[in-house]
C-alpha positions as CSV (number, residue, x, y, z in Angstrom):
1,X,-0.2,0.3,-0.1
2,X,1.2,3.4,-0.3
3,X,2.4,5.1,2.2
4,X,0.7,8.4,3.3
5,X,3.4,10.9,4.1
6,X,3.1,14.6,6.6
7,X,5.1,16.4,8.0
8,X,4.8,14.5,11.2
9,X,4.3,10.9,10.4
10,X,3.6,10.6,14.0
11,X,0.4,12.6,14.5
12,X,-0.6,11.8,11.0
13,X,-0.8,8.2,12.1
14,X,-3.7,8.7,14.4
15,X,-5.6,10.4,11.6
16,X,-5.7,7.6,8.9
17,X,-8.3,5.2,9.3
18,X,-7.2,1.1,10.0
19,X,-10.2,-0.2,8.0
20,X,-9.9,-2.0,4.7
21,X,-10.6,0.7,1.8
22,X,-9.1,2.3,-1.2
23,X,-6.3,4.5,-0.8
24,X,-8.2,8.0,-1.6
25,X,-10.9,7.0,0.7
26,X,-8.4,6.4,3.3
27,X,-6.5,9.9,3.0
28,X,-10.0,11.8,2.3
29,X,-11.3,10.0,5.5
30,X,-8.3,11.6,7.2
31,X,-8.7,15.1,6.0
32,X,-12.6,14.9,6.8
33,X,-11.2,14.0,10.9
34,X,-9.4,17.4,10.6
35,X,-12.1,19.6,9.2
36,X,-14.9,18.2,11.5
37,X,-13.2,19.6,14.3
38,X,-13.0,23.2,12.8
39,X,-17.0,23.6,11.1
40,X,-20.4,23.1,13.0
41,X,-22.0,19.9,12.1
42,X,-24.8,21.6,9.8
43,X,-22.2,23.1,7.6
44,X,-19.4,19.9,7.6
45,X,-22.7,17.5,6.5
46,X,-24.2,19.9,3.7
47,X,-20.9,21.0,2.1
48,X,-18.2,17.6,3.2
49,X,-20.9,14.7,2.8
50,X,-21.6,14.9,-0.7
51,X,-17.9,15.3,-1.8
52,X,-16.7,11.8,-3.0
53,X,-12.8,11.4,-3.3
54,X,-11.8,9.3,-6.6
55,X,-8.3,9.2,-7.2
56,X,-4.9,9.4,-5.4
57,X,-1.6,9.7,-6.6
58,X,1.9,10.3,-5.0
59,X,0.9,13.7,-3.5
60,X,-2.6,14.6,-5.5
61,X,-5.9,13.9,-4.1
62,X,-8.8,13.9,-6.9
63,X,-12.2,15.0,-5.1
64,X,-15.7,15.1,-6.7
65,X,-18.2,17.5,-6.2
66,X,-21.5,17.8,-7.9
67,X,-21.7,21.3,-9.4
68,X,-19.7,24.1,-10.5
69,X,-21.7,26.1,-7.4
70,X,-20.6,23.7,-5.1
71,X,-17.0,23.9,-6.3
72,X,-16.8,27.8,-6.2
73,X,-19.1,27.9,-2.5
74,X,-16.1,25.2,-1.4
75,X,-13.1,27.3,-2.5
76,X,-14.5,30.8,-1.2
77,X,-15.4,29.7,2.1
78,X,-13.6,26.4,3.1
79,X,-10.9,26.3,1.2
80,X,-8.3,27.3,4.1
81,X,-9.4,24.1,6.1
82,X,-8.9,22.0,3.2
83,X,-5.3,23.0,2.6
84,X,-4.6,22.6,6.1
85,X,-6.0,19.3,6.2
86,X,-3.8,17.9,3.2
87,X,-1.0,19.5,4.5
88,X,-1.5,17.6,7.8
89,X,-2.4,14.3,6.0
90,X,-0.4,14.2,3.0
91,X,2.1,16.8,3.5
92,X,3.7,20.4,2.3
93,X,3.6,19.1,-1.7
94,X,0.5,18.3,-1.2
95,X,-2.2,19.1,-4.1
96,X,-5.9,18.9,-4.8
97,X,-7.8,18.2,-7.7
98,X,-11.4,19.0,-8.5
99,X,-13.7,17.1,-10.5
100,X,-16.7,19.1,-10.9
101,X,-19.6,17.1,-12.3
102,X,-21.7,18.7,-14.9
103,X,-25.2,17.9,-15.8
104,X,-25.2,15.0,-13.3
105,X,-23.0,13.1,-16.2
106,X,-19.4,14.3,-17.1
107,X,-16.4,15.8,-14.7
108,X,-14.4,18.6,-15.4
109,X,-11.5,18.3,-13.2
110,X,-9.8,21.3,-12.4
111,X,-6.2,21.6,-10.3
112,X,-5.8,23.3,-7.0
113,X,-1.9,23.9,-6.1
114,X,-1.9,24.2,-2.3
115,X,0.4,27.2,-1.4
116,X,3.8,27.9,-1.3
117,X,5.2,31.1,0.2
118,X,5.9,33.9,-1.7
119,X,9.3,36.0,-0.2
120,X,8.2,39.7,-1.5
121,X,4.7,40.0,-0.7
122,X,4.9,37.0,2.3
123,X,1.6,36.0,0.9
124,X,0.3,32.5,-0.3
125,X,0.1,31.4,-3.9
126,X,-3.1,29.3,-4.7
127,X,-3.2,28.8,-8.6
128,X,-6.9,27.1,-10.1
129,X,-6.7,26.2,-13.4
130,X,-8.5,23.7,-15.9
131,X,-6.3,20.3,-15.6
132,X,-6.8,19.7,-19.6
133,X,-6.0,22.8,-20.8
134,X,-3.6,23.1,-23.8
135,X,-0.2,24.3,-22.4
136,X,-0.5,28.1,-24.2
137,X,2.6,29.5,-22.6
138,X,6.4,28.7,-22.5
139,X,7.9,27.0,-19.4
140,X,9.9,29.2,-18.8
141,X,6.7,31.6,-18.6
142,X,4.9,29.3,-16.7
143,X,7.6,28.8,-14.0
144,X,7.6,32.9,-13.9
145,X,4.2,33.0,-13.2
146,X,4.6,30.2,-10.6
147,X,7.1,32.6,-8.8
148,X,5.3,35.7,-9.0
149,X,1.8,36.3,-7.2
150,X,-0.8,38.8,-8.7
151,X,-2.9,38.6,-6.3
152,X,-6.2,38.4,-9.2
153,X,-9.1,36.3,-8.7
154,X,-8.9,34.0,-12.0
155,X,-13.2,33.9,-11.9
156,X,-12.9,37.8,-13.0
157,X,-12.5,37.9,-16.5
158,X,-14.3,39.7,-19.8
159,X,-15.7,36.3,-20.8
160,X,-17.6,36.6,-17.0
161,X,-18.5,40.6,-17.2
162,X,-21.8,41.3,-18.5
163,X,-21.9,44.5,-20.6
164,X,-24.7,47.0,-20.2
165,X,-25.3,50.9,-20.7
166,X,-24.4,51.2,-17.2
167,X,-20.2,50.2,-17.4
168,X,-19.8,50.2,-21.5
169,X,-17.5,53.0,-21.3
170,X,-15.5,51.6,-18.7
171,X,-15.4,47.8,-20.1
172,X,-14.2,49.2,-23.4
173,X,-11.3,51.4,-22.1
174,X,-10.3,48.0,-19.7
175,X,-10.6,46.2,-23.0
176,X,-8.2,48.7,-24.9
177,X,-6.0,48.4,-21.8
178,X,-5.4,45.1,-21.8
179,X,-4.6,44.6,-25.3
180,X,-1.7,47.1,-24.9
181,X,-0.9,47.9,-21.4
182,X,1.1,51.4,-21.1
183,X,1.0,51.7,-25.0
184,X,-2.0,53.6,-25.0
185,X,-3.7,57.2,-23.8
186,X,-6.1,55.3,-20.9
187,X,-3.0,55.5,-18.4
188,X,-3.9,55.5,-15.2
189,X,-7.3,54.3,-16.1
190,X,-9.3,54.9,-13.2
191,X,-12.9,53.4,-12.6
192,X,-15.1,55.2,-9.9
193,X,-18.7,54.4,-8.8
194,X,-20.4,53.1,-5.9
195,X,-20.2,49.8,-4.4
196,X,-20.9,46.3,-5.6
197,X,-21.2,47.6,-9.3
198,X,-18.6,45.6,-10.3
199,X,-15.5,47.8,-10.2
200,X,-13.2,45.3,-9.1
201,X,-14.1,42.6,-11.3
202,X,-13.3,44.7,-14.7
203,X,-10.1,45.8,-13.5
204,X,-8.9,42.5,-12.7
205,X,-10.3,41.2,-15.8
206,X,-7.5,43.5,-17.6
207,X,-5.1,41.9,-15.5
208,X,-6.1,38.4,-16.0
209,X,-6.1,38.9,-19.9
210,X,-2.9,40.3,-20.0
211,X,-1.2,37.4,-18.1
212,X,-3.4,34.9,-20.1
213,X,-1.9,36.7,-23.5
214,X,1.3,36.6,-22.1
215,X,1.7,40.6,-22.7
216,X,3.9,40.4,-19.0
217,X,3.7,38.2,-16.5
218,X,4.4,41.1,-13.5
219,X,0.7,42.1,-12.8
220,X,-0.3,42.7,-9.0
221,X,-3.6,43.9,-8.1
222,X,-3.7,45.1,-4.6
223,X,-5.9,46.9,-2.4
224,X,-5.1,50.6,-1.5
225,X,-5.7,49.3,2.6
226,X,-3.3,46.8,1.8
227,X,-0.8,49.1,0.4
228,X,-1.0,51.1,3.0
229,X,-0.5,48.6,6.0
230,X,2.5,46.8,3.9
231,X,4.3,50.4,3.2
232,X,3.9,50.6,7.5
233,X,5.4,47.3,7.7
234,X,8.5,48.4,5.4
235,X,9.5,51.4,7.4
236,X,8.7,49.6,11.0
237,X,11.0,47.1,9.3
238,X,13.6,49.3,7.6
239,X,12.7,47.6,4.4
240,X,11.5,50.9,2.7
241,X,14.2,50.0,-0.2
242,X,12.6,46.8,-0.9
243,X,9.1,47.8,-1.0
244,X,9.8,50.8,-3.2
245,X,11.8,48.8,-5.9
246,X,9.2,45.8,-5.9
247,X,6.7,48.3,-6.8
248,X,8.4,50.1,-9.5
249,X,8.9,47.2,-10.7
250,X,5.5,45.8,-11.8
251,X,4.1,45.9,-15.7
252,X,0.5,46.8,-14.7
253,X,0.1,47.8,-11.4
254,X,-4.1,47.7,-10.1
255,X,-4.9,49.6,-6.8
256,X,-8.6,49.2,-5.5
257,X,-10.0,52.1,-3.8
258,X,-7.8,55.0,-3.6
259,X,-9.9,56.9,-1.3
260,X,-8.7,55.1,1.7
261,X,-5.7,56.8,0.8
262,X,-7.2,60.2,2.3
263,X,-5.0,62.2,4.7
264,X,-2.3,59.5,4.4
265,X,0.5,61.8,3.6
266,X,3.6,59.7,3.9
267,X,1.6,57.0,2.0
268,X,0.9,59.5,-0.6
269,X,4.0,60.6,-1.3
270,X,4.8,56.9,-1.8
271,X,2.6,56.5,-4.3
272,X,3.4,59.4,-5.9
273,X,6.7,58.5,-6.5
274,X,5.7,54.9,-7.8
275,X,3.3,56.2,-10.4
276,X,5.8,58.8,-11.8
277,X,8.5,56.1,-12.3
278,X,5.8,53.7,-14.0
279,X,4.3,56.1,-15.8
280,X,7.7,57.6,-17.5
281,X,8.6,53.9,-18.2
282,X,5.2,53.2,-20.1
283,X,3.7,51.0,-17.2
284,X,0.0,50.0,-17.0
285,X,-1.7,51.9,-13.7
286,X,-5.5,51.2,-12.9
287,X,-7.3,52.5,-10.0
288,X,-10.7,52.3,-8.8
289,X,-12.6,55.1,-6.2
290,X,-16.1,55.2,-5.2
291,X,-16.3,58.8,-6.6
292,X,-14.9,61.0,-9.0
293,X,-10.9,61.7,-8.1
294,X,-12.0,65.0,-7.9
295,X,-14.3,64.8,-5.3
296,X,-12.4,63.0,-2.9
297,X,-11.2,64.9,0.2
298,X,-7.6,64.7,1.7
299,X,-5.8,64.1,-1.5
300,X,-2.5,65.7,-2.8
301,X,-3.2,68.0,-5.9
302,X,-0.4,66.7,-7.6
303,X,-1.8,63.6,-7.0
304,X,-5.2,64.2,-8.1
305,X,-3.4,65.9,-11.4
306,X,-1.5,62.7,-12.3
307,X,-4.6,60.2,-11.6
308,X,-6.4,62.7,-14.1
309,X,-3.8,62.3,-16.9
310,X,-5.6,59.6,-18.0
311,X,-8.9,57.9,-18.3
312,X,-11.4,58.5,-15.7
313,X,-14.7,56.1,-16.8
314,X,-17.8,55.9,-13.9
315,X,-20.1,53.0,-13.8
316,X,-23.9,53.4,-13.1
317,X,-26.4,50.9,-11.0
318,X,-27.0,48.1,-13.7
319,X,-30.7,48.7,-15.3
320,X,-33.5,46.1,-15.3
321,X,-32.1,44.3,-18.4
322,X,-28.5,44.2,-17.2
323,X,-29.8,42.8,-13.6
324,X,-31.2,40.1,-15.3
325,X,-28.1,39.0,-17.5
326,X,-26.0,39.1,-14.3
327,X,-28.5,36.8,-13.2
328,X,-28.2,34.4,-15.8
329,X,-24.8,34.2,-16.0
330,X,-24.2,33.5,-12.9
331,X,-26.8,30.8,-13.0
332,X,-25.1,29.3,-15.9
333,X,-21.9,29.5,-14.1
334,X,-23.3,27.3,-11.3
335,X,-25.2,24.9,-13.7
336,X,-28.7,25.8,-12.3
337,X,-31.9,27.0,-14.0
338,X,-34.4,29.1,-12.4
339,X,-38.1,29.9,-13.4
340,X,-38.7,32.9,-15.2
341,X,-40.7,34.7,-12.4
342,X,-37.8,34.0,-9.9
343,X,-35.1,35.5,-12.2
344,X,-37.7,38.8,-12.5
345,X,-38.6,39.1,-9.1
346,X,-34.8,39.3,-7.9
347,X,-34.1,41.6,-10.9
348,X,-36.7,43.8,-9.5
349,X,-36.1,44.3,-6.3
350,X,-32.1,44.1,-6.5
351,X,-31.4,47.7,-8.3
352,X,-28.3,49.0,-6.8
353,X,-25.4,46.7,-6.4
354,X,-24.3,43.9,-8.6
355,X,-22.6,42.0,-5.5
356,X,-26.2,41.7,-3.8
357,X,-27.5,40.0,-7.2
358,X,-25.0,37.4,-6.6
359,X,-25.6,37.4,-3.3
360,X,-28.9,36.1,-3.4
361,X,-28.0,34.0,-6.1
362,X,-25.4,32.1,-3.7
363,X,-28.0,32.3,-0.8
364,X,-31.1,30.6,-2.9
365,X,-28.7,27.6,-4.1
366,X,-27.7,27.4,-0.2
367,X,-30.3,27.4,1.1
368,X,-32.0,24.5,-1.7
369,X,-29.1,22.7,-0.5
370,X,-30.3,22.4,2.6
371,X,-33.9,22.4,2.1
372,X,-34.0,19.9,-0.7
373,X,-37.0,22.1,-2.4
374,X,-37.6,23.3,-5.3
375,X,-36.7,26.8,-5.9
376,X,-40.0,28.6,-6.7
377,X,-41.3,32.6,-6.2
378,X,-42.6,31.3,-2.7
379,X,-39.3,29.7,-2.1
380,X,-37.4,32.8,-2.9
381,X,-39.4,35.2,-1.1
382,X,-38.8,33.6,1.8
383,X,-35.2,32.8,1.2
384,X,-34.4,36.3,0.2
385,X,-36.6,38.2,2.8
386,X,-34.1,39.6,4.8
387,X,-31.9,40.7,1.5
388,X,-34.8,42.2,-0.2
389,X,-36.4,44.5,2.4
390,X,-39.4,46.2,0.5
391,X,-42.6,47.4,1.8
392,X,-45.8,46.3,0.2
393,X,-46.6,48.7,-2.5
394,X,-50.4,49.3,-2.9
395,X,-51.5,48.2,-6.6
396,X,-51.9,51.1,-8.9
397,X,-52.8,51.3,-12.7
398,X,-49.3,52.9,-13.3
399,X,-48.1,49.0,-12.1
400,X,-50.1,47.7,-14.5
401,X,-49.3,49.5,-17.3
402,X,-45.8,48.7,-16.9
403,X,-46.7,44.7,-16.7
404,X,-48.8,45.2,-19.8
405,X,-45.9,47.1,-21.3
406,X,-43.1,45.0,-20.1
407,X,-45.5,41.6,-21.9
408,X,-46.0,43.4,-25.3
409,X,-42.9,45.3,-25.7
410,X,-44.6,48.5,-26.2
411,X,-44.7,51.7,-24.6
412,X,-46.6,53.9,-22.1
413,X,-47.6,56.4,-24.8
414,X,-48.6,53.3,-27.1
415,X,-50.7,52.3,-24.8
416,X,-52.6,55.3,-24.1
417,X,-52.4,56.9,-27.9
418,X,-54.5,56.1,-30.6
419,X,-53.1,53.5,-32.4
420,X,-54.9,50.7,-33.9
421,X,-51.9,48.2,-34.6
422,X,-53.7,44.7,-33.1
423,X,-50.9,44.1,-30.3
424,X,-51.1,47.4,-28.9
425,X,-55.4,47.4,-28.9
426,X,-55.1,43.8,-27.2
427,X,-52.7,45.4,-24.5
428,X,-54.7,48.5,-24.3
429,X,-58.0,46.4,-23.8
430,X,-56.1,43.6,-21.0
431,X,-54.5,46.6,-19.3
432,X,-58.1,48.1,-18.7
433,X,-59.5,44.5,-17.9
434,X,-56.8,43.9,-15.4
435,X,-57.2,47.3,-14.0
436,X,-60.7,46.3,-13.3
437,X,-60.5,43.4,-11.8
438,X,-57.6,43.9,-9.6
439,X,-58.0,47.9,-8.4
440,X,-61.0,49.8,-6.4
441,X,-60.6,52.2,-9.9
442,X,-63.5,53.6,-11.1
443,X,-64.4,53.1,-14.6
444,X,-64.1,57.0,-15.3
445,X,-60.3,56.7,-13.8
446,X,-59.2,53.7,-15.8
447,X,-60.4,55.0,-18.7
448,X,-58.7,58.5,-18.0
449,X,-55.6,56.7,-17.1
450,X,-55.2,54.6,-20.6
451,X,-55.2,58.1,-23.0
452,X,-58.6,59.7,-21.8
453,X,-61.3,57.4,-22.9
454,X,-64.6,57.2,-21.5
455,X,-66.3,54.4,-19.5
456,X,-68.0,52.7,-22.2
457,X,-65.0,52.1,-23.9
458,X,-64.0,50.7,-20.4
459,X,-66.5,48.2,-20.2
460,X,-66.0,47.3,-23.8
461,X,-62.3,46.2,-23.0
462,X,-63.6,44.5,-20.0
463,X,-66.1,42.2,-21.4
464,X,-63.8,41.5,-24.9
465,X,-61.2,40.1,-22.7
466,X,-63.7,37.7,-20.3
467,X,-65.1,36.6,-23.4
468,X,-61.3,35.7,-24.6
469,X,-60.6,34.2,-21.6
470,X,-63.3,31.9,-21.4
471,X,-62.8,30.7,-25.0
472,X,-59.5,30.8,-25.5
473,X,-57.1,28.7,-23.5
474,X,-53.6,31.2,-24.9
475,X,-55.4,34.2,-23.8
476,X,-56.0,33.0,-20.3
477,X,-52.4,32.1,-20.1
478,X,-51.4,35.3,-21.4
479,X,-53.5,36.9,-18.2
480,X,-51.8,34.7,-16.0
481,X,-48.4,35.6,-17.2
482,X,-49.2,39.4,-16.9
483,X,-50.4,39.2,-13.3
484,X,-47.3,37.3,-12.5
485,X,-45.6,40.4,-13.6
486,X,-48.0,42.4,-11.9
487,X,-47.1,40.8,-9.0
488,X,-43.3,41.0,-9.5
489,X,-43.8,44.8,-9.7
490,X,-46.1,44.9,-6.9
491,X,-43.5,43.6,-4.4
């Protein structure tokens, strides 16, 4: 039997089970014994019980997880426990391979390398890549990549980024920068906007694209807070020269949330000199902030001037169509389908924050894994009640009008106008019918709302729609669909 090694064999001998089983099962059970002690029983049962060990060779363990969403959740929430357990059971050279079950039929393996230390940043490297991907780069370039920690999230790419009117300028500029970093007018590229709108995703997509296309290996993403902390530590440890030299050696420097530099005079001075060196060397600088640069108090004028040398692009809260596209993209990545009413409910109620949209999907899928229930509209409302805080709206004619216009892809002006085109006329009649059915509005009020029509027109519309519902099944389905939209809009 192959020996399982670790830093301390004596410590691990008690962890390995002695019953007869496959080697991968023994190694995995030993890891579970370590992990079980560190997380609550419910979380352990939910996220670790479904995992199956399917292979062990040398220092590499392969485990199978049931979905892409499952893999992402484990990596985001429990990867540190997994890595520590594997190091204890297998040893410092341990490697973990995920096999992700796609559509319940075919697994897709993903290699996860356990961390080794980076001397400059004193942080850990943890890289994830498709094991069956072709080798795109030279061996030397790959070795350099392994030695340099970028702090980029591999999930933040242009392929996973949803582009809409809210971020079109920022995305277009970012793609231009990714194609020729430091060689265009967008240097620095400053992206600003509120919390959770996707600034970090866009910036890191540039870095990942540069690395993927071998334009540079020295790409660094760092938060302004980490930069400031590392700068203070460098001063205290007498390593300011090493700190400065490291940052001046970067080809693409990405700094997040520069408003954090406000009032930090020494840090701003260091940024000033690093900025000058990089810019003069045609190295790319990408910055983000929560507001326009000129509105950040406590930033030196000379820095503001330099930050404005390139392009500043703002990001606005996403519109309804973009929010819906973001939800659909996240579901696709997770290998999950949801009912249209659920998607519309989330897109309608989460309006300001992309991160909250993704958080809703994660919470829904996690709750579904725990409760093993179908994700319908009722389940969604119950699960997301803490995220979507809303007061019940009184159903108004405006809400009905909006739902009907959305269904027929027409405008309120069409609905209230004099056009007799079939689709518009039918939409107008249905709007009047639902207004009479679902509200206490008088016939006169309904008629006035929909283009100043008299009460007899409303009566005719109501009777026409009633007759169609009684005799045409498709018409009944149409009304029910519009009612669903009204229900979502009235939440």
